[in-house]
C-alpha positions as CSV (number, residue, x, y, z in Angstrom):
1,M,-58.0,12.1,39.9
2,K,-56.4,8.7,39.3
3,R,-56.6,7.7,35.6
4,D,-56.7,3.8,34.9
5,F,-55.6,2.4,31.6
6,I,-55.6,-0.4,29.3
7,G,-52.5,-1.3,27.7
8,I,-52.9,-2.3,24.0
9,G,-49.3,-2.1,22.6
10,M,-48.7,-5.7,21.8
11,Y,-49.9,-5.4,18.3
12,S,-50.7,-1.9,17.7
13,V,-48.2,-1.2,15.0
14,N,-50.1,1.7,13.7
15,F,-52.7,4.3,14.4
16,E,-55.6,2.1,12.8
17,L,-54.8,-0.9,14.9
18,E,-54.6,1.4,18.0
19,K,-57.8,3.0,17.1
20,A,-59.4,-0.6,16.6
21,W,-58.4,-1.7,19.9
22,Q,-59.7,1.5,21.4
23,E,-63.0,1.2,19.8
24,L,-63.5,-2.4,20.9
25,F,-63.0,-1.8,24.6
26,L,-65.1,1.3,24.5
27,L,-67.9,-0.5,23.1
28,A,-67.4,-3.5,25.5
29,G,-67.4,-0.8,28.3
30,K,-70.7,0.5,26.9
31,L,-72.5,-2.9,26.6
32,N,-71.5,-3.8,30.3
33,P,-70.9,-0.8,32.4
34,E,-70.5,-2.7,35.5
35,L,-67.0,-4.0,34.3
36,A,-65.9,-0.5,34.7
37,L,-63.4,-0.8,32.0
38,P,-60.9,2.4,31.8
39,V,-61.5,4.6,28.9
40,H,-57.7,5.6,28.5
41,F,-55.2,3.6,26.7
42,L,-51.2,2.9,26.5
43,N,-49.7,1.8,23.5
44,A,-46.9,0.4,25.5
45,V,-45.4,-3.1,26.6
46,D,-42.6,-2.1,28.9
47,K,-42.3,-3.5,32.4
48,K,-43.2,-0.3,34.1
49,N,-46.2,0.3,32.3
50,I,-47.5,-3.3,32.7
51,L,-46.9,-3.7,36.5
52,S,-48.2,-0.1,37.2
53,N,-51.4,0.0,39.3
54,E,-52.8,2.3,36.9
55,T,-52.7,0.0,34.1
56,R,-55.7,-2.5,34.8
57,I,-55.5,-4.6,31.8
58,S,-52.2,-5.2,29.4
59,H,-51.7,-7.1,26.5
60,I,-48.4,-9.0,27.0
61,C,-46.2,-11.9,25.7
62,G,-46.7,-15.1,27.3
63,L,-43.1,-15.7,28.2
64,P,-42.5,-12.9,30.6
65,L,-45.9,-13.5,31.9
66,V,-44.6,-17.2,33.3
67,S,-41.0,-16.4,33.7
68,H,-41.1,-12.9,35.3
69,Y,-44.8,-11.9,36.4
70,K,-46.4,-15.1,37.5
71,K,-46.9,-14.1,41.0
72,K,-48.3,-10.5,40.0
73,L,-50.3,-11.0,37.0
74,I,-53.1,-13.4,35.8
75,P,-54.6,-13.9,32.3
76,L,-58.0,-12.6,31.4
77,F,-58.6,-13.5,27.9
78,T,-56.7,-14.5,24.7
79,P,-57.7,-13.4,21.2
80,H,-58.3,-16.0,18.4
81,F,-56.5,-14.5,15.4
82,D,-58.1,-14.9,11.8
83,L,-54.7,-16.1,9.9
84,D,-54.5,-19.1,7.8
85,G,-53.0,-22.0,9.7
86,L,-54.4,-20.9,13.2
87,K,-57.2,-22.5,15.1
88,G,-58.1,-21.3,18.5
89,P,-56.2,-19.0,20.9
90,N,-53.0,-19.8,19.3
91,Y,-50.1,-18.2,17.1
92,F,-46.9,-19.0,15.6
93,S,-43.8,-17.5,14.0
94,Y,-42.2,-17.2,10.6
95,F,-38.6,-17.9,10.1
96,M,-37.6,-15.2,7.3
97,V,-34.5,-14.2,5.2
98,S,-34.2,-11.6,2.4
99,Q,-36.0,-12.6,-0.9
100,S,-32.5,-12.5,-2.8
101,S,-31.3,-15.1,-0.4
102,Q,-30.3,-18.4,-1.5
103,I,-31.2,-19.9,1.7
104,N,-34.4,-22.2,1.6
105,S,-34.2,-23.8,5.2
106,V,-33.3,-23.1,8.8
107,D,-30.5,-25.8,8.6
108,E,-28.7,-23.7,6.1
109,T,-28.4,-20.6,8.4
110,K,-25.5,-22.0,10.5
111,G,-22.7,-19.6,11.0
112,L,-24.7,-16.7,9.8
113,V,-26.2,-13.5,11.8
114,A,-29.6,-13.9,13.4
115,A,-32.2,-11.1,14.3
116,V,-34.0,-11.7,17.5
117,N,-36.5,-8.7,18.9
118,S,-35.8,-9.7,22.6
119,H,-34.7,-12.4,24.7
120,D,-38.0,-12.1,26.6
121,S,-39.9,-12.8,23.5
122,H,-41.4,-16.1,22.9
123,S,-42.2,-15.6,19.2
124,G,-39.1,-13.9,18.5
125,A,-36.5,-15.7,20.5
126,N,-37.8,-18.7,22.6
127,V,-39.3,-20.7,19.5
128,F,-36.4,-19.7,17.6
129,R,-34.2,-21.4,20.0
130,R,-36.4,-24.4,20.3
131,E,-36.4,-24.7,16.3
132,I,-32.4,-24.9,16.5
133,E,-32.0,-27.0,19.8
134,V,-34.9,-29.2,20.0
135,R,-36.8,-29.6,16.6
136,R,-33.9,-29.6,14.6
137,E,-31.3,-30.8,16.9
138,L,-28.5,-28.7,15.5
139,G,-26.9,-27.8,18.6
140,F,-27.1,-24.8,21.1
141,F,-28.8,-21.7,19.7
142,N,-26.0,-19.2,20.7
143,N,-23.3,-21.4,19.1
144,F,-25.2,-22.1,15.9
145,Y,-25.3,-18.4,14.6
146,K,-21.9,-16.4,14.6
147,K,-23.8,-13.5,15.8
148,I,-27.2,-12.7,17.3
149,V,-28.5,-9.2,17.1
150,I,-31.3,-7.9,19.5
151,T,-33.2,-5.5,17.3
152,G,-35.9,-4.4,20.0
153,S,-38.9,-5.2,17.9
154,H,-40.4,-7.5,15.1
155,K,-40.6,-4.5,12.9
156,N,-36.9,-3.6,13.3
157,S,-36.0,-7.5,12.9
158,I,-37.7,-7.4,9.4
159,Q,-35.8,-3.9,8.6
160,N,-32.5,-5.6,9.5
161,I,-33.2,-8.4,7.1
162,I,-34.2,-6.0,4.2
163,D,-31.1,-4.0,4.9
164,H,-29.1,-7.2,5.1
165,D,-27.6,-6.2,8.3
166,T,-28.9,-9.8,9.5
167,D,-29.3,-13.0,7.4
168,I,-32.5,-14.7,9.3
169,A,-35.2,-13.5,11.7
170,C,-38.0,-15.1,13.5
171,V,-41.1,-13.0,13.6
172,D,-44.7,-13.2,14.9
173,A,-46.8,-14.2,12.2
174,M,-49.5,-11.7,13.3
175,S,-47.1,-8.9,13.6
176,F,-45.7,-9.8,10.1
177,F,-49.4,-9.6,8.8
178,Y,-50.0,-6.2,10.4
179,L,-46.9,-4.8,9.2
180,S,-46.9,-6.0,5.7
181,R,-50.7,-4.9,5.3
182,A,-49.7,-1.4,6.4
183,N,-46.4,-1.6,3.9
184,P,-47.1,-4.3,1.3
185,K,-43.7,-3.8,-0.3
186,I,-42.3,-5.6,2.8
187,A,-43.6,-9.0,1.8
188,N,-42.0,-8.6,-1.5
189,Q,-38.5,-8.2,0.1
190,L,-38.8,-11.2,2.3
191,K,-38.9,-14.9,1.8
192,I,-40.5,-17.2,4.4
193,I,-38.2,-20.4,4.9
194,G,-40.3,-21.9,7.8
195,R,-42.7,-21.8,10.7
196,S,-42.4,-22.3,14.2
197,I,-44.4,-24.8,16.6
198,I,-48.0,-23.2,17.6
199,S,-48.3,-21.8,21.1
200,P,-50.8,-20.0,23.3
201,A,-51.2,-16.5,21.9
202,P,-50.3,-13.4,24.1
203,P,-53.0,-12.9,26.7
204,F,-54.5,-9.9,28.2
205,V,-53.5,-9.9,31.8
206,T,-54.7,-8.1,35.0
207,H,-53.2,-7.7,38.6
208,K,-53.5,-10.9,40.5
209,D,-54.1,-9.2,43.9
210,N,-56.4,-6.6,42.5
211,P,-58.3,-7.9,39.1
212,L,-60.2,-5.5,37.3
213,C,-63.2,-7.9,36.7
214,S,-64.1,-11.5,36.1
215,S,-62.8,-13.2,32.8
216,N,-66.2,-14.5,31.8
217,S,-68.1,-11.4,32.0
218,L,-65.2,-9.6,30.1
219,I,-65.0,-12.2,27.3
220,E,-68.8,-12.0,27.0
221,A,-68.7,-8.3,26.6
222,L,-65.8,-8.1,23.9
223,N,-67.2,-11.0,21.9
224,T,-70.5,-9.0,21.6
225,A,-68.6,-5.9,21.0
226,L,-66.6,-7.5,18.2
227,N,-69.8,-8.8,16.6
228,L,-71.2,-5.3,16.5
229,L,-67.9,-3.4,15.8
230,D,-67.8,-1.1,12.9
231,Q,-66.4,-3.6,10.0
232,R,-63.5,-1.4,9.3
233,F,-62.2,-1.8,12.8
234,K,-63.1,-5.5,12.8
235,D,-61.0,-5.8,9.6
236,N,-58.2,-4.2,11.2
237,L,-58.0,-6.3,14.1
238,K,-58.4,-9.8,12.3
239,I,-59.6,-11.4,15.3
240,K,-62.5,-14.2,15.5
241,R,-63.3,-14.0,19.1
242,F,-61.9,-14.1,22.7
243,S,-61.6,-17.0,25.2
244,F,-59.9,-17.8,28.4
245,V,-56.6,-19.7,28.4
246,P,-55.6,-20.5,32.0
247,L,-51.9,-19.8,33.3
248,A,-51.0,-23.3,33.3
249,K,-51.2,-23.4,29.4
250,Y,-48.8,-20.8,29.2
251,D,-46.3,-22.8,31.3
252,S,-45.8,-24.9,28.2
253,I,-43.9,-22.0,27.0
254,I,-41.4,-22.5,29.6
255,N,-41.2,-26.1,29.0
256,Q,-40.3,-25.1,25.2
257,Q,-37.1,-23.5,26.5
258,D,-35.8,-27.0,27.4
């Protein structure tokens, strides 16, 4: 029998977060059975699973949505994170160095080694590039740094800074919050020297040619479920509510590459 899945790998950095996402979707499915929400989950963000017909909903970065998957996927809903400095369905990144570093500004990192989680990441690479090339007009990103190390994840970028393998990293603020909450020692080993522009937060998406359900019905069920969710799961998620962000809003992410 075919099994359908919900992909929850974007921010599920530990078991507690994975469990909280699962409980949220399971409760939303009970509140509105007509949504036919899958009851199986994938903690994955790879292309194969995102595009699989068995993965009915996935949480993905907005950059690959508009640069690679625009003809195949459409946004369903986007979280409003509960984090200081954020309003609405948005997010930003931190520019980080080692706590022991003498660096206090992105401008001072010229000629050093930068950590990037992935070239396809908006929060780890795209806003980093924009900070150097557009906001600060410091020249081409690839020329500004002596070396750019691809780490594979925000967690690895943070560890690279702690281990002094790289000098600066650009890390999704919510990823940093979740990771440092799980391991408080992390925050004491890092220094935030700046913040990126604010962008539309990573959306949950569905297949364009075979959408699971309507955005409005799902958002209503999820917001109701969030209010009814056990407080420990709600505290783990740190989400105020969900809303719909149209695909056109994510096109601004591509424009941020200019």
